[in-house]
N, C-alpha and C positions, 0 to 999 in steps of 0.2 A: 823217257816219255813215250809211251806206246799209243799209237794213233790208229784208229780204224777209219778208212775212207771208202765209202760206197755211194754211188749216185744212180740215178735213173731206176729207182725202185718201181716206178710205174704202176702203183696200186697193187702190187703182188703181196697178198696177205701172208704167204709163206715166207717171203723175204722180210717183211716187217717183223714176223715172229723171230726169225733168225737174228736180226739186229738186236732185238730186245733181249734174247737169251745170251748173246755173245758180247754185248756192250760192257758188262762188268769186267771183262778181261783187259780192258783198255783204260787209259787215262783220259782220252779225248776221242769223241766221235765227230767226224766231219761228213756232212751230207750235202753235196753240191747240186741239189735240185732234181726236178722231175719226179715228184712224189706220186703224181697221178698220171693217168694215161688219157690223153685228149681224145682217144678213140673208144674209150670205155662207154658201152651202150647202157649201162645201168643208170638209174636216176641219180642226179647230182648229189642230193642229200645223203644217199647211201655211201657214195664214193668219199665225200668230204667227211662224213661221220667216221669212217674207218681210219682216215688219216688223223683226225683229231684224237681218236682213241689211241692211236700209235704214239702220238706226241705226249699224251697224258701218261702213258706207261713209260716212255723214255724219261720223263721228269722223275718218276718214281725210282728209276734205276740209279739216278744220282750222279752219273758221269756227265761232265760238261759236253754240250753239243753245239756245234757251229753248223749253220745251214744257210742256203740261199734258195730262192725260187728258180725254177727252170721254165723253158718256153711252154711246156705242157701245162705247168701250174698256172702261169699267167694267161694262157690261152683258154683254159677250161672255164675260167670265171673272171673276166676282165673287169677292171674298175675304171671309173672316169678319170681318175688321177694316175698318170703313168708312173709316178713315184710312190704309189701305194699299191700293195697287193694283199689279197685276202690271207696270204700265208703269214702276214704280220701277226695274225691272231694265234699262230702256233708257238710264238715265243713264250718263254717262261722266265720270269725275273731271276737273274743270277744263276740260271741253270741252262737255258737254251737261248742262243742268240741267232738272229737271222738278218735279213736285208737291212742295210744301213747301220748295223751295229758295229761299233769299234771300241776296243778296250783292251784290258790286260787280264790274263789268267795266271794263277800260280799253281803249278803242278809239280809235286815232289820238290818243292823249294825253288823251282825255276820259274821265272816270270816270262811270259810270251805276250806279244802284241798280236791282236787279231783284227781282221776286218772282213765283213760279209757284204757282198755286192749283188744287187739285182741285175738281171740281164733280160730286159723286156723287148722282144723282137717286134712288137706292134707299134710302139712309138719310141724310136731310138734316140732322138736328139736330147730330150731332157734326161734320159737315163745315162747317156754318154757323158753329158756335162757333169752330172752328179758323180759318176765314176771317176772322172778326172779330178774333181775337187776332193773326193774321198782319198784318192791315191796321194794327192799332195799333202793332205792332213796326216795320213798314215806314215808317209815318208818323214815328215817333220817330227812326229812322235818317235819314230824309230831312231832318228838322229839324236833326239834329246835324251831318250831313255837308254839307248844302246841295246834294246831288246830285240830278239829275233821276231820277224814279222811274218805272220801266216795269213794268206789271202784265200777266200772262198768265192768262186765265180763259176757259174754253170758252164758257159761256153769256154773252152780252153783257148789259149793264145794261138793265133794263126802261124803257119809256116814253121812248125816244129813237129817233133815226133809224136807228141801227145794229141795232135790234131790232124795227123796225116790220114788221107783217105776221106770217105764220106764227102762232105761239102765244104770242109775247111772251118777254121776257128775264127776267133775275134781278132781283127787286125788292131783295133784300138787298144785291147788288152795287151797285145804283144808290144805295142809302142810304149805303153805305160810301164810295163815290166822292164823294158830296155832302159827307160829313163830313170825309174825309181828303185829298181832292184830289190823287191821284197825277198825274204829268204825262201818262202815256200808258197806255191800257188796250187790249190786243189780244184779240179774241175771234173766234168762228166760230159754229157751231151752227145759227143761224137762216139758212137757205140763201137765202131770197128777200128778206131785209131790205134789202140795198143797192139792190134794184130797187123795193121798196115805199117805202123811205125813202132811205138814203144809205149809202155805205161809210165815212163819217167824220162825227162829230158831237161837240159839246162838252157836258159837264156841268160847269157852272162853268168852271174853268180846266183841266179834264181833257179831253184829246183821246182819243176812243174810235174804234176801227177794227173793221170786219168786212168781209172780202173776199167773203163769200157762196160759193155753190157752184152749179156747172152740171154735171149728169150728161152723160156721153158727149162732153165737150169734149176736145180734143187736149192741152191744158195746163190746170193747175189755176187756178181763180180766185185772184187774188193782188193784194196791194198792194206796190209797189216804192217805198219812201219814202227821203227824205233828211231825217233829223231835225235836221240843222244848218240847212238852208235852209227847213225846214218846208214842203216841197213833196213831191209824189209822183204816181204814176200808178196807176189801178185798171184791172186787166185782167179782163175778163169774157167767158167763152166764146171764148177764144183771141184776143180783140181788145182793143186799148187803148180802153176805154170812156170814161175820164174822167181829166183832169188835176186834181189837187186841191191846195189850199193850206190851211194850218191854223195857228192861233196856239198859243202855249204860255203858261205862267204869266207874268204881268206884261205881256202884250200884249193888245190888244183881240181879241175872239173872231173878228171878220171873218166872211166868208161861207164856208159849208161847201161 
C-alpha cells in the first residue's frame, strides 16, 4: 500500500500541480492541512477558487484522499460553529474524506480504518472534546474489526521527534495516542520538526509522521511510504533526504 503524505501546501500552485501529476503513483494520498496561506494578500475568492479547483482535479485522479484542515485554513475564513469549517465543502463522496470522517477503505484487498480530525486553534474546547470522542470511537472500531487504524491531524503530537523545535505540538493528541494507540498518525504544521528531530517517530506502538515544509522549493516536502513493507523515503527541499524504516503493532520499535 503506497502512501503519499504532504502537508502545508500553503496555496502554492506549483505544489498543487505536482500532487495532481504524481498522485496516480500511489494508492492513498494523505494531506494533513494548511492548504492556504493566512498571509496571502490576494482576494479570498481567488485563493479559495484555486483550492476548490485543486480538489476537483484530485477527485478526477481517482486515488482515495484523506485530509484535515489546518490552522491557516480555519484562520483564513472562520465559521461561527467551531466544529464546522469551510473545508468541509472540499469533501467528495466516497473519494475524498476530511474533518470528522471515519470509516474503512479497501486497497489492494486490504482494509484499513481511517479517521480525520480538525484542529481549530481559535476555540479549542469543543474541538478537543470531539477529538477525544472520535478517538474513543476509532479505538472501539479498531478493536472490533482488527483493522490497522490511520489518523490524520494537522498538529503533530507533542514531546516527540515529529514535533521537535518550532513551538511544540499537541499535548492532547499525544495523550490520546498513548491511551488508544492507533497504528499511524499523519501530521504537518511544525515546519522544522523533521530537521530538528525526525520525520518519523514512535509513541508506544503508534508510528507518527511529519514531512515538514520548505518555502520556495520546486516540489513539496513529502513522505512516500509503503505501509506493507514498513519502509519509505523522505523528500526535503526537492531532494531525497532520508530512507526510513518503521515498525508497527506487535513488532519491535527498531530504529527511527
